[in-house]
Structures are given as C-alpha cells and as structure tokens.
C-alpha positions as CSV (number, residue, x, y, z in Angstrom):
1,M,67.7,161.5,30.6
2,S,69.0,157.5,30.2
3,P,68.1,154.5,32.3
4,R,69.9,154.7,35.7
5,T,68.3,152.0,37.6
6,K,66.9,148.4,37.1
7,E,64.5,149.8,39.9
8,S,62.1,150.4,37.0
9,A,62.4,147.7,35.3
10,P,60.2,145.1,35.9
11,E,61.3,142.1,38.1
12,N,61.0,141.4,41.5
13,G,63.7,142.4,42.8
14,P,66.0,145.4,42.9
15,G,63.2,146.7,43.4
16,D,63.0,147.9,38.9
17,R,66.0,146.5,39.2
18,R,64.9,147.7,40.0
19,E,69.5,150.8,40.4
20,A,68.8,147.7,42.2
21,G,69.7,144.8,39.9
22,P,67.5,143.1,38.0
23,A,64.1,142.2,39.0
24,G,61.4,140.4,37.7
25,P,60.3,136.8,36.7
26,A,63.1,135.9,38.8
27,N,61.7,137.1,42.2
28,G,58.1,135.9,41.3
29,A,59.2,132.3,40.8
30,A,57.8,129.7,43.0
31,Q,60.5,128.8,45.1
32,T,61.2,126.0,47.7
33,T,61.1,125.9,51.6
34,P,64.1,123.3,52.2
35,E,65.1,122.6,55.9
36,P,68.2,124.9,56.8
37,G,71.0,122.7,55.7
38,S,69.3,120.3,53.4
39,P,68.9,121.5,50.3
40,G,65.8,120.5,48.2
41,A,64.0,119.4,51.6
42,G,60.2,118.9,51.8
43,W,59.8,119.1,47.8
44,R,57.9,116.7,46.1
45,G,58.1,115.6,42.5
46,G,60.8,116.1,40.0
47,S,64.2,117.8,39.8
48,V,66.4,119.3,37.3
49,A,70.0,120.0,37.3
50,V,71.1,123.5,37.1
51,R,74.8,124.4,36.6
52,S,75.7,127.6,38.8
53,V,77.2,130.2,36.9
54,K,80.4,130.1,37.8
55,D,80.9,126.6,36.7
56,G,79.0,127.0,33.7
57,M,81.5,129.9,32.8
58,N,84.7,127.5,33.8
59,A,83.2,125.0,31.9
60,E,83.4,126.8,28.7
61,T,87.1,126.8,28.9
62,S,87.8,123.4,31.0
63,G,84.8,121.0,29.9
64,E,83.6,120.7,33.6
65,K,80.3,119.5,33.6
66,K,79.2,119.9,37.2
67,T,75.5,120.3,38.1
68,T,73.9,121.1,41.1
69,R,70.4,119.7,41.6
70,V,67.8,122.0,42.1
71,P,63.9,120.9,42.8
72,V,61.1,121.5,40.5
73,A,58.3,123.0,42.0
74,G,56.1,120.7,43.5
75,E,52.5,120.7,44.9
76,D,52.7,122.1,48.5
77,A,51.5,125.8,48.1
78,G,52.1,126.5,51.7
79,S,55.9,126.3,50.9
80,A,55.5,128.7,48.0
81,A,57.8,131.9,49.0
82,S,56.7,134.4,46.5
83,A,54.3,134.7,43.5
84,P,53.4,137.9,41.6
85,G,49.7,138.3,41.3
86,P,47.5,141.5,39.7
87,A,44.2,141.4,41.4
88,G,43.6,140.5,44.8
89,G,42.2,141.4,47.9
90,A,43.9,142.4,51.2
91,V,43.3,141.0,54.8
92,D,42.0,143.1,57.5
93,G,42.9,140.3,60.4
94,G,39.9,138.3,59.9
95,D,39.9,135.1,58.4
96,E,38.1,136.6,55.4
97,V,40.3,137.2,52.2
98,R,38.7,140.9,51.3
99,E,39.1,141.8,47.5
100,P,39.1,145.3,45.7
101,A,36.5,146.2,43.4
102,G,38.5,146.3,40.6
103,D,42.1,145.6,39.6
104,T,43.6,148.5,39.7
105,D,43.6,151.6,42.0
106,E,41.6,154.3,40.9
107,R,44.6,157.1,41.4
108,I,46.5,154.7,39.0
109,V,43.7,155.2,36.2
110,A,43.6,158.8,36.5
111,L,47.5,159.0,36.2
112,R,47.1,157.0,32.8
113,R,44.0,159.0,31.8
114,F,45.9,162.4,32.6
115,S,48.9,160.9,30.8
116,A,47.1,160.7,27.6
117,L,45.1,164.1,27.9
118,G,48.5,165.6,28.4
119,R,49.4,165.0,24.7
120,R,46.6,166.9,23.9
121,W,46.0,169.8,26.3
122,R,47.8,173.4,26.6
123,A,50.0,174.2,29.4
124,P,47.9,176.5,31.6
125,Q,45.4,173.2,31.5
126,L,48.0,171.0,32.4
127,G,50.0,172.4,35.1
128,L,46.6,173.2,36.9
129,C,45.3,169.5,36.2
130,A,48.6,167.9,37.3
131,A,48.6,169.8,40.6
132,S,44.7,168.9,41.5
133,L,45.9,165.3,40.5
134,A,49.0,165.3,42.7
135,V,46.7,166.6,45.8
136,A,44.0,164.3,44.8
137,L,46.5,161.2,45.0
138,T,48.2,162.3,48.3
139,A,45.0,162.8,50.3
140,G,43.3,160.1,48.5
141,A,46.2,157.3,49.2
142,V,44.9,156.2,52.7
143,A,41.3,156.8,52.4
144,V,40.8,155.0,48.9
145,G,43.0,151.9,50.2
146,A,40.7,151.8,53.2
147,V,37.7,151.1,51.6
148,R,38.9,149.2,48.8
149,D,40.2,146.6,52.1
150,G,37.4,147.2,53.9
151,G,34.5,146.3,51.3
152,G,32.6,142.9,51.0
153,P,34.1,139.9,50.3
154,V,33.7,138.7,46.8
155,P,32.2,135.1,46.4
156,V,35.3,132.6,44.5
157,A,35.4,129.0,44.0
158,S,37.2,127.3,46.5
159,S,40.4,125.4,45.9
160,P,40.6,122.1,47.7
161,G,43.8,121.3,46.0
162,G,45.9,124.5,47.2
163,V,47.6,126.5,44.9
164,S,50.0,125.6,42.8
165,P,53.5,127.4,42.7
166,E,53.8,127.2,38.6
167,L,50.4,128.6,38.5
168,L,51.5,131.9,40.0
169,A,55.1,131.8,38.3
170,G,54.0,130.6,35.0
171,G,52.5,133.8,33.8
172,D,48.5,133.7,34.1
173,L,48.7,135.9,36.9
174,D,45.0,136.7,37.5
175,A,44.3,133.0,37.7
176,G,46.7,132.4,40.0
177,I,45.7,135.1,42.5
178,R,41.9,133.9,42.2
179,A,43.4,130.4,43.4
180,L,45.2,131.8,46.1
181,Q,42.0,133.4,47.4
182,A,39.9,130.5,47.1
183,H,42.4,128.4,48.8
184,L,42.6,131.0,51.7
185,R,39.1,131.2,52.1
186,V,39.3,127.2,52.7
187,Q,42.7,127.5,54.5
188,P,42.6,130.6,56.3
189,R,45.1,129.1,58.6
190,D,47.9,128.4,55.7
191,H,50.5,130.8,56.7
192,G,52.5,130.3,53.2
193,S,49.7,130.8,51.1
194,W,49.2,134.5,53.2
195,A,53.1,134.7,52.5
196,T,52.7,134.4,48.6
197,L,49.4,136.7,48.9
198,G,51.8,139.4,50.2
199,L,54.5,138.8,47.8
200,A,51.5,139.0,44.7
201,Y,51.1,142.6,46.1
202,V,54.1,143.4,45.8
203,E,54.7,142.2,42.1
204,Q,51.1,144.2,41.4
205,A,52.4,146.9,42.6
206,R,55.6,146.8,40.7
207,T,54.2,145.8,37.2
208,H,50.9,148.3,37.5
209,G,53.2,150.9,38.9
210,D,50.5,150.9,42.0
211,P,52.3,151.8,45.3
212,S,48.9,151.6,46.9
213,R,49.2,147.7,46.8
214,Y,52.2,147.8,49.4
215,P,49.9,148.6,52.8
216,Q,47.8,145.6,51.4
217,A,51.4,143.5,51.1
218,Q,52.0,144.3,54.6
219,R,48.8,143.3,56.3
220,A,49.2,139.6,54.3
221,L,52.8,139.3,55.2
222,D,51.9,140.3,59.0
223,R,49.0,137.7,58.9
224,S,51.4,135.0,58.0
225,L,54.0,135.9,60.8
226,R,51.1,135.9,63.3
227,L,50.4,132.3,61.9
228,R,53.6,131.3,62.2
229,P,56.2,133.5,63.7
230,G,59.9,133.5,61.9
231,N,58.5,131.7,58.8
232,D,61.1,132.4,56.0
233,A,58.4,132.7,53.3
234,A,57.2,135.6,55.0
235,L,60.6,137.3,56.1
236,A,61.7,136.9,52.4
237,G,58.3,138.7,51.6
238,R,58.9,141.5,54.0
239,A,62.7,141.8,52.4
240,A,61.0,142.0,49.2
241,L,58.4,144.4,50.4
242,A,61.4,146.8,52.0
243,A,63.3,146.9,48.7
244,A,60.4,147.7,46.6
245,R,60.0,150.8,49.1
246,H,63.4,151.7,48.8
247,D,64.1,150.5,52.6
248,F,67.3,148.8,51.5
249,T,68.5,148.4,55.2
250,G,65.3,146.8,56.1
251,A,65.3,144.5,53.1
252,L,68.9,143.2,54.1
253,R,67.8,142.9,58.0
254,Y,64.8,140.7,56.7
255,A,66.9,138.5,54.3
256,D,69.2,137.8,56.8
257,L,66.5,136.9,58.8
258,A,64.9,134.6,56.2
259,L,68.3,133.0,55.4
260,T,68.9,132.1,59.6
261,E,65.8,130.0,58.7
262,N,65.9,128.6,55.5
263,P,69.8,129.3,54.0
264,Y,68.3,127.8,50.7
265,S,65.6,130.6,50.1
266,E,66.0,131.9,46.7
267,R,64.3,135.0,47.5
268,A,66.0,136.1,50.2
269,L,69.4,134.8,48.6
270,S,68.2,137.4,45.6
271,S,67.1,140.1,48.0
272,R,70.3,140.3,49.9
273,V,72.2,140.5,46.7
274,D,69.4,143.6,45.8
275,A,70.2,145.2,49.2
276,L,73.7,145.2,49.2
277,V,73.9,146.3,45.7
278,E,71.2,149.4,46.4
279,L,73.6,150.2,49.9
280,G,76.5,150.8,47.7
281,R,78.1,147.4,49.2
282,Y,79.1,145.9,46.1
283,T,82.2,144.3,47.0
284,D,79.5,142.7,49.9
285,A,77.0,141.9,47.0
286,S,79.4,140.2,45.2
287,R,80.4,137.7,47.5
288,A,76.4,137.5,48.8
289,A,76.0,136.5,44.7
290,D,78.5,133.7,45.1
291,V,76.7,132.2,47.8
292,A,73.4,132.5,46.3
293,D,75.3,131.1,42.7
294,S,76.6,128.1,44.9
295,R,73.2,127.5,46.8
296,R,70.4,127.9,44.5
297,P,71.8,128.5,41.1
298,G,69.0,129.9,38.7
299,I,67.7,132.8,36.9
300,P,67.1,134.9,39.8
301,V,70.5,134.4,40.8
302,F,72.4,134.3,37.4
303,T,70.6,137.8,36.7
304,R,72.1,139.2,39.8
305,Y,75.3,138.0,39.5
306,A,75.3,139.6,36.2
307,Y,74.3,142.8,37.2
308,V,76.9,142.9,40.0
309,H,79.7,142.3,37.6
310,E,78.3,145.0,35.5
311,L,78.5,147.4,37.7
312,R,82.3,146.4,38.6
313,G,82.7,146.8,34.7
314,D,83.4,143.3,33.9
315,V,80.9,143.3,31.1
316,G,82.1,140.1,29.6
317,A,81.4,138.3,33.0
318,A,77.9,139.6,32.7
319,R,77.0,139.1,29.4
320,R,77.8,135.1,29.9
321,A,75.8,135.0,33.3
322,L,73.1,136.1,31.2
323,E,73.5,134.5,28.2
324,Q,73.4,131.2,30.5
325,A,70.2,132.5,32.2
326,L,68.6,132.7,28.6
327,A,69.7,129.0,28.0
328,T,68.0,127.8,30.9
329,A,64.8,129.7,30.6
330,T,62.0,128.0,29.6
331,S,58.6,129.9,30.3
332,R,57.7,132.7,28.2
333,G,58.2,135.1,31.1
334,D,61.4,134.3,31.9
335,I,62.9,134.5,28.3
336,A,61.2,137.9,28.0
337,Y,63.0,138.8,31.4
338,V,66.5,137.8,30.5
339,A,66.5,138.8,26.6
340,T,65.5,142.2,27.8
341,A,68.2,142.0,30.7
342,L,70.6,141.5,27.8
343,G,69.0,144.0,25.5
344,Q,69.7,146.4,28.5
345,L,73.1,145.5,28.6
346,A,73.8,145.7,25.0
347,W,72.1,149.4,24.7
348,N,74.5,150.5,27.5
349,Q,77.4,149.5,25.7
350,G,76.4,151.5,22.7
351,D,75.2,148.1,20.6
352,H,71.8,149.2,19.5
353,K,71.6,146.6,16.9
354,S,72.3,143.7,19.7
355,A,69.9,145.4,21.9
356,L,67.1,145.6,19.4
357,A,67.5,141.6,18.3
358,H,67.3,140.7,22.4
359,Y,64.1,143.2,23.1
360,A,62.5,141.2,19.5
361,R,63.4,138.1,21.4
362,A,62.0,139.4,24.4
363,L,58.8,140.6,22.8
364,A,58.3,137.1,20.7
365,A,58.2,135.6,23.8
366,D,55.6,138.0,25.4
367,D,54.6,140.9,23.4
368,T,53.0,142.9,26.3
369,Y,56.1,143.0,28.5
370,L,56.8,146.3,29.3
371,P,60.8,146.9,29.9
372,A,61.3,145.2,26.6
373,L,58.8,147.8,25.1
374,E,60.4,150.6,26.7
375,G,63.8,149.6,25.8
376,R,63.0,148.9,22.5
377,A,61.8,152.4,22.2
378,R,65.2,153.7,23.8
379,A,67.5,151.9,21.1
380,Q,65.1,153.0,18.2
381,S,65.7,156.5,19.7
382,A,69.6,156.0,19.8
383,Q,69.2,155.0,16.1
384,G,67.4,158.1,14.9
385,D,63.6,156.5,14.6
386,T,62.4,159.3,17.0
387,E,59.0,158.7,15.5
388,G,58.7,155.1,16.2
389,A,60.4,155.7,19.8
390,I,57.4,158.0,20.6
391,R,55.2,155.9,19.8
392,G,56.6,153.1,21.6
393,M,57.2,155.1,25.1
394,E,53.7,156.4,24.6
395,L,52.6,153.1,24.9
396,V,54.7,152.0,27.5
397,V,53.3,155.3,29.9
398,D,49.6,155.1,28.5
399,R,49.7,151.6,30.5
400,Y,52.1,152.3,33.3
401,P,52.9,155.7,33.8
402,L,56.3,155.6,36.0
403,P,58.6,158.3,36.5
404,Q,61.6,157.2,34.2
405,P,59.3,156.6,30.9
406,L,57.7,159.3,31.7
407,V,60.7,161.5,32.0
408,E,61.9,159.9,28.7
409,L,58.7,160.4,26.7
410,G,58.8,163.9,27.7
411,E,63.0,164.0,26.3
412,L,61.6,162.6,23.3
413,Y,58.9,165.1,22.6
414,E,61.5,167.9,23.2
415,A,64.2,166.6,21.1
416,R,61.4,166.4,17.9
417,G,60.3,169.7,18.9
418,K,57.2,170.1,16.5
419,P,54.5,172.3,17.6
420,G,52.6,171.6,21.1
421,D,55.6,169.0,21.8
422,R,57.1,171.2,24.6
423,D,53.7,171.3,26.2
424,K,53.3,167.3,25.7
425,A,56.8,167.5,27.5
426,R,55.8,169.5,30.3
427,A,52.5,167.0,30.6
428,Q,55.1,164.3,31.5
429,Y,57.3,165.6,33.8
430,A,54.1,167.1,35.8
431,L,52.9,163.0,36.0
432,V,56.3,162.5,38.0
433,D,55.4,164.9,40.6
434,A,51.9,163.3,40.8
435,W,53.7,159.3,40.9
436,V,55.9,160.5,43.5
437,S,53.1,161.9,46.3
438,L,51.3,158.7,45.6
439,A,54.4,156.7,46.3
440,R,55.3,158.4,49.6
441,A,51.7,158.0,50.7
442,N,52.1,154.4,50.7
443,G,55.4,154.4,52.3
444,V,58.1,154.7,49.4
445,D,61.4,156.5,49.7
446,A,60.8,158.4,46.1
447,D,64.1,161.0,46.7
448,L,66.0,159.4,43.7
449,D,63.4,159.8,41.1
450,T,62.8,163.0,42.4
451,A,66.2,164.2,42.2
452,L,66.7,163.1,38.5
453,A,63.4,164.2,36.9
454,A,63.7,167.6,38.7
455,A,67.3,168.5,38.2
456,D,66.6,168.6,34.6
457,H,62.7,169.3,34.3
458,G,61.5,170.6,37.7
459,D,62.5,172.6,40.9
460,R,66.1,172.6,41.3
461,G,66.2,173.1,44.6
462,A,63.8,170.1,45.5
463,A,66.2,168.0,43.6
464,L,69.0,169.2,45.8
465,T,67.1,168.2,48.7
466,A,66.1,164.9,47.3
467,A,69.5,163.9,46.4
468,R,71.0,165.1,49.6
469,A,68.6,163.0,51.8
470,E,68.8,159.4,49.2
471,W,72.9,160.0,49.7
472,A,72.4,160.2,53.5
473,R,70.5,156.7,53.3
474,R,73.0,155.0,51.0
475,H,76.1,155.5,49.2
476,T,76.0,153.9,45.2
477,V,77.3,155.0,42.0
478,H,73.6,156.2,41.1
479,T,72.7,158.3,44.3
480,A,76.6,159.8,43.4
481,D,75.8,160.9,40.1
482,A,72.4,162.1,41.2
483,L,73.9,164.1,44.0
484,A,76.4,165.4,41.6
485,W,74.0,166.7,38.9
486,A,71.9,168.1,41.3
487,L,74.7,170.4,42.6
488,H,75.7,170.8,39.2
489,V,72.3,172.1,37.9
490,N,72.4,174.5,41.4
491,G,75.6,176.2,40.1
492,R,77.8,174.3,43.0
493,D,80.2,172.3,40.9
494,A,83.2,172.4,43.1
495,E,80.8,170.2,45.3
496,A,79.6,168.3,42.6
497,L,83.0,167.2,40.9
498,P,84.2,164.9,43.7
499,Y,80.5,162.9,43.4
500,A,81.0,162.8,40.0
501,R,84.1,160.9,39.9
502,R,82.9,158.8,42.6
503,A,79.9,157.6,40.6
504,T,82.5,156.6,37.6
505,A,84.9,155.0,39.7
506,T,83.5,151.3,40.1
507,G,84.1,150.7,36.6
508,Y,80.4,150.8,35.7
509,R,80.2,151.8,32.1
510,N,77.5,154.2,31.9
511,A,77.5,157.3,29.0
512,A,75.0,159.5,31.4
513,F,77.3,159.2,34.3
514,L,80.3,160.4,31.7
515,Y,78.1,163.0,30.4
516,H,77.6,164.6,33.9
517,R,81.1,164.1,35.2
518,G,82.4,166.0,31.8
519,M,79.8,168.8,32.3
520,I,81.1,169.4,35.7
521,E,85.0,168.8,34.5
522,R,83.6,171.6,32.1
523,A,82.3,173.9,34.7
524,T,85.4,173.4,36.9
525,G,87.7,174.4,34.7
526,H,89.2,171.3,33.6
527,P,88.9,171.7,29.7
528,D,91.0,169.1,28.7
529,R,89.5,166.2,31.0
530,A,85.9,167.6,30.2
531,L,87.0,166.8,26.1
532,A,88.3,163.3,27.3
533,T,84.9,162.8,29.1
534,L,82.2,163.8,26.8
535,T,83.9,161.9,24.0
536,A,83.9,158.8,26.1
537,A,80.4,159.2,26.9
538,L,79.7,159.4,23.1
539,K,81.8,156.6,22.2
540,L,80.4,154.3,24.9
541,N,76.7,155.0,23.7
542,A,76.3,158.0,21.2
543,G,72.4,157.8,21.9
544,F,72.3,157.4,25.7
545,S,69.8,160.1,26.2
546,P,68.0,162.3,23.2
547,L,68.7,165.5,25.2
548,G,71.9,164.9,26.7
549,A,73.8,163.4,24.0
550,R,72.6,166.6,22.1
551,E,74.4,168.5,24.7
552,A,77.3,166.4,24.8
553,R,78.4,167.3,21.1
554,K,77.7,171.3,21.7
555,A,79.8,171.1,24.5
556,L,82.4,169.3,22.4
557,E,81.7,171.1,19.6
558,A,82.4,174.6,21.3
559,A,85.7,173.4,22.9
560,K,87.2,173.4,19.4
C-alpha cells in the first residue's frame, strides 16, 4: 500500500494532507486577523516581504522583484487564529480551563502498547486482543473524554502578557499550550485565545493520532463564538476541525464564513483550498490557491499550491513552489515540513535518492518529525533496505499507530517473510480496525481508511461498503481509486474499470493508481492495455509498494 493521501501526514490541513493537501506547520503557524480589505491591519511590530509563488516562478525568467508585504506575528494573542499544542484541557461552559490528567489519551497509549506487543505475540492471541481493544476503544470513547474533561482544574502560573503566537508556532508546543491555559485563567473572555485553544486540540489530535481531542476542540471553538459571534479565528478553526473529521463540505462552509469576516485569514484561505481538493473540485481548488497566493503568500499557501499542481500532473510547478517555500522557511518546524513535502514529491516520481536527501534535511531540522521518518522508511524499502525500512516504520508506529503506517509496516513484514512476520503483519492490520473504531467514536469519517486497508488486508465486503459510502460523499482521484480497487477485490472488475480510469485521468502521477488500473485491465480482458499500464507503474516508481510492486512484476512476467 503506497501513500495515497496527505491526510495522514502531519500538517494542519488537508487534513494529513493530510489526499488532502499538505498540512502541517502551515496551518499551525500563527496568523493575523486583519480587517476585511486591509491586509495586515491590526498587526504591531515588523514585517517581512514574501513573494507570491507565481511571482517567484515568473521571476526565474523575467527577473521581476515584485513582493507582497506580509506582517510578522505581533504580541496580540487574541488575534492568533491557530496554534498547535499537545497538552491542554477541554472547556465545559464555565470560566475555568480544565486540563486532562495526562498528555495522551489512555486509548492511544493502549494502541501503542498493543502495537509493540503485536510484534511478539502469536496470531490467536492477537486476534482476541485486537477485538477486545476495538470494543474497549469504542465503548470508552465518550466516557474517557468526559472523565478527563470533567476533572478538576490544574493550577498553572498566570501569564499577564498573554500568549505569543510565535511561542505556539515556533515548536515548543507544550510551553505554548500551558501559557495559553494560564492566559485564559486570567482573561477567560478572550475569544481569540479560546479559538487558538480549539485549534491546538485539532493539531494535537493530528500529531498524536488521538481523535478524542476533537470534541474538546469543538467545545473551545464554540466558546469563542459565544463570546464573539462570527469571529473569523473561530470560524477558521471550525473549518480546520471539520476537515480533520473529513467533513469537507462543512470545512468549505466554515472557511467561506471566515473569509467573509476576514478575506486575509491565512488559515481560512488554506482550509478552503484543502476542502475543494478533498471534494474533487480541482479547478476550483486551483483558483482558490491563486487567490490565497495573491493575498497571503507564504509556506501554508505555497505547499497547497504545489499539491494542487501535482494533482494535475504539473510536477515541475509543484517542485518549484516547494523549493520557494523551503527558501523562505526559517523555523525548524517549517524546514522539516517543506523538506518532507519535497521528499514525498520525489518519491512519487521514483527518485528515491533525492527523496532520501530531502528527508535527511527534514530530520536534520527535527529528528523527531514523523512524516520524514515515515517517508525515509518508505524510500529505504524502495531501495531494497527492508531491514532499515522496518526499523524506521516500527519507530513511527510505536509512537503514533495511524492506519497508513500500520498497513505499510504490515506489508514490510510480509515482504521480508521471516518466521513470525505474517503474525506481526496481522497484528498491524488488526490495529487499523481499532483506530478506525476510535476515530468514528469521535466524529471522524474513516471510510477511506477502511476501504484501503480492508481491500487488501481485511473484510473485502466491508471495504466495498466503505468505498461506496466515501464515493457518495466526494469524487476525488483517491476515492475513485479506492472504489475501483474495492470492486476489483470483490470480483466486480467491469464496474471497477471506469473508476480506475477516472483515478488516473487528471494527470496525477501515482504508481499505485496505475498498478490498480493495470490489474483491473488485465482482469477485464485488455492484456495490451494492462501490459502498458503496469509497465508505466513500475517505470514511474519501481518501489511504490513492497507487495504491490511485487505483484505487478509477477503479472508482467506472466504476460510474456
């Protein structure tokens, strides 16, 4: 299973990014809340000149030096529209900031422990424990969150100066969230800081793989809107929360509401691009990316601009936009984020050496950045270093057992084929079901994750049901591919072929999509087309999947 979407990749936006476009430090960065029609209004302090991505590309040939003045984060915490943060408390209607007893949901801890045990236990034990874990996670989803949210307040030092947006965006998220909580104890009617707290929970859910933070985010954002109805920071936060829950129609609605209040909201502009991408409205997404680039050029917009162009097959434009983003990156988080996006783009084109170089740069900036660790493991596998890939993916899964790395680790075990590896692989696939149960209990639409994982490694009927449900909600290249493959594994290849062709129709260069289409063409009696498509898949990225690439080669050998 190759990476099919950026929803699971850190970012803050599409989604994980994530088939959502890149998200990450982009959405988590502090932003202004200028008045409509006046870019930068309300900012104090200095500013930097940032060239739009279009101007940057044009300048390569024309030498033009056009720049757009973009404000630098000032001291006003109430105007910060977003800030990632790992620890923090939910808000239950009173003026107190309530904080959970620990930084991590007990269910997430259980997932991690089970992931580690899964590499040692035998299959019967794993099946029983996985089933029990899934039931416990689902049954306890509301109860555990309620206990944590209802706990007594934890004393923290006051912060009379408010919360610096740079503190939240600069990487020390624990300190940032603690400062935010302290500020809200002193200024409980600060609507902007409640919005920031809500966004912090959205970011924490993404980075920790902990969907139980989403209800907490909802409450904090609701509180912000009660204090000041229609404030753009909270509306943009609701857009981010809806996208994180894969409610992309809702995300688009809230992004538009936020932009009505503040046309220069960086988060709302970014979330609007994300939502349109995830709804399959690629032409509209391209226009939205151009608008965002003209209003708020910067890393969040550049990365989305790049992804929109990649989806349309313009890899050169995508690479130039990301290179421009990297050239403007100064914080370790931004460098790691953009370098990882460049690594993913290189990997998609089969340039594994360049991908590893980009991941190395990302990890030099932040050696704990999980998307870079995951990408490096993927590239190592493609180059034949299965042991190194397994070690790297185990590190990722032990910390954050999310569906995509769980499936990829399972496939790496299967590809290695040592005694006990098949049982280890089954353990990873069982954990996907547990995570999906947790996600759904916290309002996340997990049908795409279910369809992709179950089609190859689970209940094929469930995969088709989930794929049909996701297709009914949104028509994207990723949902088309998922539905095509689910139909194929259920023996319905004639129905599958139109969807497989649709998945590859935009020009998006994805070897897994080509592999799926080639196998479906083969099954529908089109041997010449299958031969050409499977050859193209391996030519594009010979290491797109440890199991899929192997099957593609077998099919080509059989055709000779």
